[in-house]
C-alpha positions as CSV (number, residue, x, y, z in Angstrom):
1,M,32.4,-31.6,-8.2
2,G,33.8,-28.5,-9.9
3,P,30.1,-27.2,-11.5
4,R,28.3,-28.2,-8.6
5,G,29.1,-24.5,-6.8
6,P,28.0,-22.5,-9.7
7,A,24.7,-24.5,-10.9
8,R,23.5,-24.7,-7.3
9,R,24.0,-20.6,-7.4
10,A,22.1,-20.4,-10.6
11,R,19.1,-22.9,-9.2
12,R,18.8,-20.9,-6.3
13,R,19.1,-17.1,-8.7
14,H,15.4,-18.7,-10.1
15,D,13.9,-20.2,-6.9
16,P,11.0,-17.7,-6.0
17,S,11.8,-18.4,-2.5
18,H,14.8,-17.1,-2.2
19,A,14.4,-14.2,-4.3
20,A,11.9,-13.5,-2.0
21,R,14.2,-13.7,1.5
22,H,16.6,-11.7,-0.5
23,L,14.5,-8.9,-0.8
24,R,12.6,-9.6,2.3
25,H,16.6,-9.1,3.9
26,R,17.5,-6.7,1.6
27,D,14.3,-4.4,2.7
28,R,15.1,-4.8,6.7
29,R,18.5,-3.4,6.3
30,R,17.1,-0.5,4.4
31,A,15.0,0.1,7.2
32,R,17.3,0.1,9.7
33,R,19.2,2.6,7.8
34,V,16.2,4.9,7.6
35,R,14.9,4.5,10.9
36,G,18.4,4.9,12.5
37,A,18.6,8.4,11.3
38,R,17.3,11.4,13.2
39,L,14.0,12.5,11.7
40,A,14.7,16.4,13.2
41,D,17.4,15.8,10.8
42,R,15.0,14.9,7.8
43,P,14.4,17.8,4.7
44,D,10.5,16.7,5.8
45,G,11.2,16.1,9.5
46,P,9.4,17.9,12.0
47,H,12.0,21.0,12.6
48,R,12.8,21.4,8.7
49,T,12.9,24.8,8.0
50,P,10.7,26.6,5.0
51,A,13.2,26.0,2.3
52,Q,13.7,22.2,3.2
53,R,9.8,22.0,3.4
54,H,9.2,23.0,-0.4
55,A,11.7,21.1,-1.9
56,P,11.3,19.0,-4.3
57,A,10.1,15.3,-2.5
58,R,12.4,12.2,-3.3
59,R,11.5,10.0,-6.0
60,P,11.2,6.3,-4.8
61,R,14.6,4.3,-5.6
62,G,14.7,2.9,-9.0
63,G,13.7,6.3,-10.6
64,A,10.0,7.8,-11.6
65,G,7.3,5.5,-11.8
66,S,9.5,2.6,-11.2
67,V,8.1,0.7,-8.1
68,S,9.4,-2.3,-7.0
69,A,7.6,-5.4,-4.7
70,L,7.0,-4.6,-1.3
71,I,8.0,-7.6,0.8
72,G,6.1,-8.9,3.9
73,R,5.9,-11.9,6.1
74,R,3.0,-13.6,3.9
75,I,2.4,-11.3,1.1
76,V,4.0,-9.5,-1.7
77,L,2.8,-5.8,-2.7
78,R,3.3,-5.1,-6.3
79,P,1.9,-2.9,-9.2
80,L,-0.9,-4.6,-11.0
81,V,-0.2,-5.0,-14.8
82,I,-2.5,-6.9,-17.0
83,G,-1.6,-10.1,-16.9
84,D,-3.1,-10.2,-13.5
85,F,-6.1,-9.4,-15.4
86,E,-7.6,-13.1,-15.1
87,Q,-7.0,-13.8,-11.5
88,W,-8.1,-9.7,-10.5
89,R,-11.4,-10.7,-12.6
90,E,-12.4,-14.3,-10.7
91,V,-12.0,-12.6,-7.4
92,R,-14.1,-9.5,-8.4
93,R,-16.8,-11.3,-9.7
94,R,-16.6,-13.8,-6.6
95,N,-16.4,-10.9,-4.1
96,H,-19.4,-8.7,-5.6
97,D,-21.6,-8.5,-3.0
98,W,-18.6,-8.5,-0.4
99,L,-17.4,-5.9,-2.1
100,T,-20.0,-3.3,-3.8
101,K,-21.8,-2.1,-0.9
102,W,-18.5,-0.5,0.1
103,E,-17.7,0.9,-2.7
104,P,-18.1,3.9,-4.8
105,Q,-20.8,3.5,-7.6
106,R,-19.5,2.9,-11.2
107,L,-20.1,5.9,-13.1
108,P,-22.8,5.8,-15.9
109,G,-21.4,4.9,-19.3
110,H,-17.8,4.0,-18.2
111,P,-16.7,0.5,-18.4
112,D,-16.5,-1.9,-16.2
113,A,-12.9,-3.1,-15.6
114,V,-14.0,-6.3,-14.4
115,E,-15.9,-7.2,-17.5
116,D,-13.5,-5.4,-20.0
117,R,-10.2,-6.1,-20.2
118,D,-8.9,-3.0,-22.6
119,A,-10.7,-1.2,-19.7
120,F,-8.4,-3.0,-17.1
121,A,-5.5,-2.2,-18.8
122,I,-6.0,1.3,-19.0
123,R,-6.6,1.4,-15.4
124,C,-3.1,-0.4,-14.9
125,S,-2.1,2.5,-17.5
126,A,-3.3,5.3,-15.2
127,R,-2.1,3.5,-12.2
128,Q,1.7,3.4,-13.8
129,R,1.2,7.5,-15.0
130,E,0.1,8.0,-11.3
131,R,3.4,6.6,-10.2
132,Q,5.3,8.4,-12.4
133,L,3.5,11.7,-11.3
134,G,4.1,10.9,-7.8
135,T,-0.1,11.3,-7.6
136,A,-0.9,8.0,-6.2
137,Y,0.9,4.5,-5.9
138,G,-1.5,1.2,-6.4
139,F,-0.7,-2.5,-5.2
140,G,-1.9,-5.7,-5.6
141,I,-1.7,-7.9,-2.4
142,F,-0.3,-11.5,-3.2
143,V,-0.9,-14.4,-1.2
144,D,1.5,-17.5,-2.3
145,G,1.4,-15.7,-5.5
146,D,-1.9,-15.4,-6.0
147,F,-4.0,-12.1,-6.2
148,A,-5.9,-11.5,-2.8
149,G,-6.8,-8.2,-3.0
150,E,-5.4,-4.2,-3.3
151,I,-4.2,-1.6,-1.5
152,N,-3.7,1.8,-2.8
153,I,-2.1,5.3,-1.3
154,S,-3.7,8.0,-3.3
155,S,-4.1,11.7,-3.1
156,V,-0.4,12.5,-2.6
157,Q,-0.4,16.0,-1.9
158,R,3.3,17.9,-1.1
159,G,4.0,20.8,0.0
160,P,3.2,22.2,3.6
161,F,0.9,19.2,3.6
162,Q,2.9,16.3,2.7
163,S,-0.4,13.8,3.2
164,A,-2.0,10.8,1.8
165,Y,-5.0,8.8,1.7
166,V,-4.8,5.1,2.3
167,G,-7.8,2.0,1.0
168,Y,-8.0,-1.8,1.5
169,W,-10.0,-4.6,-0.1
170,I,-9.2,-7.9,0.5
171,D,-11.5,-11.2,-0.8
172,E,-13.3,-12.5,1.7
173,R,-12.0,-16.1,1.3
174,H,-8.7,-14.2,3.0
175,A,-10.2,-12.1,5.2
176,G,-9.8,-12.2,9.2
177,Q,-6.2,-13.6,9.3
178,G,-4.4,-10.4,9.4
179,Y,-3.2,-9.9,5.6
180,V,-4.3,-6.6,5.3
181,P,-3.1,-5.0,9.0
182,E,0.5,-6.5,7.3
183,A,-0.1,-4.8,3.9
184,V,-1.0,-1.4,6.0
185,V,2.3,-2.0,7.7
186,L,4.4,-2.0,4.3
187,I,2.4,0.8,3.5
188,C,3.5,3.0,6.1
189,R,6.9,1.9,5.7
190,F,6.8,2.6,2.0
191,A,4.8,6.0,3.0
192,F,7.6,7.5,5.7
193,E,10.4,5.9,4.5
194,E,11.0,5.8,0.9
195,L,8.0,8.7,0.1
196,R,9.1,11.1,3.1
197,L,4.9,11.8,3.7
198,H,4.2,13.3,6.9
199,R,0.5,11.8,7.7
200,I,-1.4,9.4,6.0
201,Q,-5.3,8.6,6.6
202,I,-7.6,5.9,6.6
203,S,-11.6,6.6,6.4
204,I,-14.1,3.9,7.3
205,I,-17.7,3.9,7.3
206,P,-18.4,3.3,10.7
207,R,-20.6,0.2,10.7
208,N,-17.6,-2.0,8.5
209,D,-16.7,-3.6,11.3
210,K,-14.1,-5.6,9.5
211,S,-12.3,-2.5,7.7
212,R,-12.0,-1.1,11.6
213,R,-11.0,-3.9,12.8
214,V,-7.8,-4.0,11.0
215,V,-7.2,-0.2,12.2
216,E,-8.0,-1.5,15.9
217,K,-4.8,-4.4,15.7
218,L,-2.7,-1.4,14.3
219,D,-3.7,0.9,17.2
220,L,-4.4,3.9,14.7
221,R,-4.7,7.2,16.2
222,F,-8.9,8.1,15.8
223,E,-9.9,11.7,14.6
224,G,-13.5,11.6,14.3
225,I,-16.2,11.2,12.4
226,A,-16.5,12.8,9.1
227,E,-20.3,13.5,7.9
228,R,-21.5,12.8,4.8
229,Y,-17.5,12.2,3.4
230,L,-17.8,10.1,0.6
231,E,-20.2,8.8,-1.9
232,I,-20.6,4.9,-1.2
233,N,-23.1,2.9,-3.3
234,G,-25.1,5.5,-4.5
235,A,-25.1,7.5,-0.8
236,W,-23.4,9.7,1.2
237,E,-21.6,7.6,3.9
238,D,-20.2,9.3,7.3
239,H,-16.5,8.0,7.7
240,M,-14.2,7.3,10.9
241,R,-10.6,8.9,10.1
242,F,-7.9,7.0,11.4
243,A,-4.2,8.3,11.1
244,I,-0.2,8.4,11.8
245,T,2.2,10.5,11.2
246,A,5.8,10.6,10.7
247,E,6.7,11.3,14.1
248,E,4.1,7.8,15.6
249,W,6.1,5.9,12.7
250,A,9.3,7.2,14.1
251,T,8.2,6.1,17.2
252,R,6.2,3.0,16.6
253,G,7.3,1.5,13.3
254,D,10.5,-1.0,14.7
255,Q,7.4,-2.7,16.8
256,L,5.0,-2.8,14.3
257,S,7.3,-4.2,11.6
258,R,8.2,-6.6,14.1
259,D,4.9,-7.6,14.9
260,W,3.7,-7.5,11.2
261,L,6.7,-7.9,9.0
262,D,9.6,-9.6,10.9
């Protein structure tokens, strides 16, 4: 009878579902503590002084470049590593026609990370360096442990701007199941409560109905059309700009988390 207790605890430590539940409860407790603080009293809030506004931004917990997994209701977001190459390549190959019409063209002479493991390793290293510098944060989207897409915070700018951009893509097999809105809510919580950003923007080609559906589900604020905004698949495309600020997150974050994460 004696060893049963320690043995059961050891099994729990190695049970992925138990670990995921532990991380999910930890993140919820952390989110409640952060949301409980008054936004105006935070060093990056709307009433911050010039000295506070230009103070160094707080690094994510765990040190420079260390970003733990973000745990949602049905998905896990984590940085990609070289060990993900086979899954990533299979999904990208299978979704070539589904994705390339919405993406910038690969630069001539640059290796194709889909077909070149070394190029993928360089890509992972570059993302790690971006995390260390605090300029970008890239995550793979995992559903039941399988790679299903990506979501990224890019072009993080500090100083008086405190803003960044969010982009995402999903495996066609998983499209329409609410995984991307869930990922966006996780990213919002991370951006506003960990990185302490003030604003994030999502830019979408007007005819990309499936991507627009993501921001519509979350009721993100539409800011207007940016003409010939980005080069996509060889053409300069107009983009619809959607955004959310820290003030909006302070008002809506609890409800969005209940709807998509809890």
